[in-house]
C-alpha positions in Angstrom: -251.3 -8.0 -70.4 -248.9 -10.0 -68.1 -247.5 -11.9 -71.1 -247.0 -8.6 -73.0 -245.1 -7.0 -70.1 -242.8 -10.0 -69.7 -242.0 -10.0 -73.4 -241.3 -6.3 -73.2 -239.0 -6.9 -70.2 -237.2 -9.8 -72.1 -236.5 -7.6 -75.2 -235.4 -4.8 -73.0 -232.9 -7.2 -71.4 -231.7 -8.2 -74.9 -231.1 -4.6 -75.8 -229.2 -4.0 -72.5 -227.0 -7.1 -73.0 -226.3 -6.5 -76.7 -223.3 -4.1 -76.3 -221.4 -6.9 -74.6 -221.2 -8.7 -77.9 -218.2 -6.5 -78.8 -216.4 -8.1 -75.8 -217.7 -11.6 -76.0 -216.8 -12.3 -79.6 -213.0 -11.6 -79.5 -212.5 -13.1 -76.0 -214.4 -16.3 -76.8 -212.6 -16.7 -80.1 -209.2 -16.1 -78.4 -210.0 -18.7 -75.7 -211.0 -21.3 -78.3 -207.8 -20.6 -80.3 -205.5 -20.7 -77.2 -207.2 -23.8 -75.8 -206.5 -25.8 -78.9 -203.0 -24.4 -79.0 -202.6 -25.6 -75.4 -203.5 -29.2 -76.5 -207.2 -29.4 -76.0 -209.4 -30.9 -78.8 -212.2 -28.9 -80.4 -214.8 -30.9 -78.5 -212.9 -30.5 -75.2 -212.6 -26.7 -75.8 -216.3 -26.2 -76.5 -217.2 -28.4 -73.5 -215.0 -26.2 -71.4 -217.0 -23.1 -72.3 -220.3 -24.9 -71.9 -219.6 -26.3 -68.5 -217.6 -23.5 -66.9 -219.0 -20.4 -68.8 -216.7 -18.0 -67.0 -214.1 -16.2 -69.0 -211.6 -15.3 -66.2 -211.8 -18.7 -64.6 -211.3 -20.4 -68.0 -208.2 -18.4 -68.9 -206.9 -19.0 -65.4 -207.4 -22.7 -65.6 -205.9 -22.8 -69.1 -202.8 -21.0 -68.0 -202.2 -23.5 -65.2 -202.9 -26.4 -67.6 -200.2 -25.0 -69.9 -197.8 -25.0 -66.9 -198.7 -28.6 -66.1 -200.2 -27.8 -62.7 -202.0 -30.6 -60.9 -205.7 -30.9 -61.6 -206.6 -30.1 -58.0 -204.6 -26.8 -58.2 -206.3 -26.0 -61.5 -209.8 -26.6 -60.1 -209.0 -24.7 -56.8 -207.7 -21.7 -58.7 -210.6 -21.5 -61.1 -213.0 -21.7 -58.2 -211.2 -19.0 -56.3 -211.5 -16.7 -59.4 -215.2 -17.5 -59.5 -215.9 -16.9 -55.9 -217.5 -13.6 -56.8 -220.4 -15.6 -58.3 -221.5 -16.5 -54.7 -221.7 -12.8 -54.0 -223.6 -12.2 -57.2 -226.1 -14.9 -56.2 -226.6 -13.4 -52.7 -227.2 -10.0 -54.3 -229.8 -11.4 -56.8 -231.7 -13.4 -54.2 -233.9 -10.5 -52.9 -235.0 -9.9 -56.5 -235.5 -13.4 -58.0 -235.1 -15.7 -55.0 -238.8 -16.6 -55.0 -238.8 -17.7 -58.6 -239.6 -21.4 -59.5 -236.7 -23.8 -58.9 -236.1 -24.5 -62.6 -235.8 -20.7 -63.3 -233.4 -20.2 -60.4 -231.3 -23.1 -61.6 -231.1 -21.6 -65.1 -230.3 -18.2 -63.7 -227.6 -19.7 -61.5 -226.0 -21.3 -64.5 -226.3 -18.1 -66.6 -225.1 -15.7 -64.0 -222.0 -14.0 -65.4 -220.5 -10.6 -64.9 -222.5 -9.0 -67.7 -225.9 -10.5 -66.8 -225.4 -9.6 -63.1 -224.5 -6.0 -63.7 -227.3 -5.4 -66.2 -229.9 -7.1 -64.2 -229.2 -5.6 -60.8 -228.9 -2.1 -62.3 -232.4 -2.6 -63.8 -233.9 -4.0 -60.7 -232.6 -1.1 -58.6 -234.0 1.4 -61.1 -237.3 -0.3 -61.4 -238.4 -1.7 -58.0 -242.0 -2.1 -59.2 -241.1 -4.9 -61.6 -242.9 -8.1 -61.1 -241.1 -11.4 -60.5 -241.9 -12.7 -64.1 -240.7 -9.4 -65.5 -237.4 -9.6 -63.6 -236.8 -13.2 -64.8 -237.7 -12.2 -68.3 -235.3 -9.3 -68.2 -232.5 -11.5 -66.8 -232.9 -14.1 -69.5 -233.1 -11.4 -72.1 -229.8 -9.9 -70.9 -227.9 -13.2 -71.4 -229.5 -14.0 -74.8 -226.9 -12.0 -76.8 -224.1 -13.2 -74.5 -224.1 -16.9 -73.8 -224.9 -18.3 -77.2 -222.1 -16.2 -78.8 -219.7 -17.3 -76.1 -220.3 -20.9 -77.2 -220.3 -20.1 -80.9 -217.1 -18.1 -81.0 -215.3 -20.5 -78.7 -216.1 -23.1 -81.4 -214.9 -20.7 -84.1 -211.7 -20.0 -82.3 -211.1 -23.7 -81.6 -211.6 -24.6 -85.2 -209.2 -21.9 -86.3 -206.7 -22.9 -83.5 -206.8 -26.5 -84.8 -205.3 -25.2 -88.1 -202.6 -23.1 -86.5 -199.1 -24.7 -87.0 -197.3 -25.7 -83.8 -194.5 -23.4 -84.8 -196.8 -20.4 -84.1 -196.3 -20.4 -80.3 -199.2 -18.4 -78.8 -198.7 -19.3 -75.1 -197.7 -15.7 -74.4 -201.2 -14.5 -75.3 -202.9 -16.2 -72.3 -201.4 -14.0 -69.6 -201.7 -10.9 -71.7 -205.4 -11.7 -72.3 -206.0 -12.3 -68.6 -204.3 -9.0 -67.8 -206.6 -7.2 -70.3 -209.6 -8.7 -68.7 -208.8 -7.7 -65.1 -207.1 -4.3 -65.8 -210.5 -2.5 -65.9 -211.2 -3.8 -62.4 -208.5 -1.7 -60.8 -210.8 1.1 -59.6 -209.6 1.7 -56.1 -206.4 1.8 -54.1 -207.4 -1.5 -52.5 -207.6 -3.1 -55.9 -204.2 -1.8 -56.9 -202.5 -2.9 -53.7 -204.1 -6.3 -53.9 -202.8 -6.8 -57.4 -199.3 -5.6 -56.5 -199.0 -7.7 -53.4 -200.2 -10.8 -55.4 -197.6 -10.1 -58.1 -194.8 -9.7 -55.6 -195.8 -12.8 -53.6 -196.2 -14.9 -56.7 -192.6 -14.0 -57.7 -191.3 -14.9 -54.3 -193.2 -18.2 -54.3 -192.2 -19.1 -57.8 -190.4 -22.1 -56.5 -193.3 -23.6 -54.6 -194.2 -26.9 -56.2 -197.5 -27.6 -58.1 -197.9 -23.9 -58.8 -199.3 -23.5 -55.3 -197.5 -20.2 -55.1 -200.3 -18.7 -57.2 -202.9 -19.6 -54.6 -200.7 -18.2 -51.8 -200.2 -15.0 -53.8 -204.0 -14.7 -54.3 -204.7 -15.1 -50.6 -202.0 -12.6 -49.8 -203.4 -10.1 -52.3 -206.9 -10.4 -50.9 -205.7 -9.9 -47.4 -203.7 -6.8 -48.4 -206.7 -5.4 -50.3 -209.0 -6.0 -47.3 -206.6 -4.2 -45.0 -206.4 -1.2 -47.3 -210.2 -1.0 -47.5 -210.4 -1.1 -43.7 -207.7 1.6 -43.5 -209.5 3.7 -46.1 -212.8 3.4 -44.3 -211.2 4.5 -41.0 -209.6 7.5 -42.7 -213.0 8.5 -44.2 -214.7 8.1 -40.8 -212.1 10.3 -39.1 -212.3 12.9 -41.8 -216.0 13.1 -41.5 -215.8 13.8 -37.7 
């Protein structure tokens, strides 16, 4: 019976993760194409997706690499973009933190935006799930996502290797990144953070080694945090 319920949870996770295929295929293909256009080989491009497995961080790093930013800046910027994964891990710990070490290690590697959102929503709706069922559901959710990210990164890289150098596609990297983050602008704090980051990045355009991007990111986060505090205070005052 336990094996049956775990299998059921796994396939339920597969079904929940399946709709993300519509997003994964085009973005993975575009990353592969743009990475080879930026000068990476097919093997390097595929390795990039396998090692990093984080779309936003990959596009960020790729943009900085195109701008010839120092390696340390590229790594720091990619890590900054991916800091949300630490919050994801903390949020998942109450649900799967007591799983065996190898399962937690796999889950840590496979934690992406889609698997986190799907898994946490399911765990909150079904608090009576056993630990094996939770792990089965989590791994089911990433089954339609991660392999396709690898596969279509490769497809895009192979296509990109055939694109003539005269077809300059560098413009597509920032456009793609904007398309990925635009849906995240849900509150006033998000909008203010983005606007401040844009303004500061323009003001810091002359800072060497593209460090202006990191300065702009920090300024944007500080501005967003202040707006959230202000919004919370206003809400508290209105409720009195």
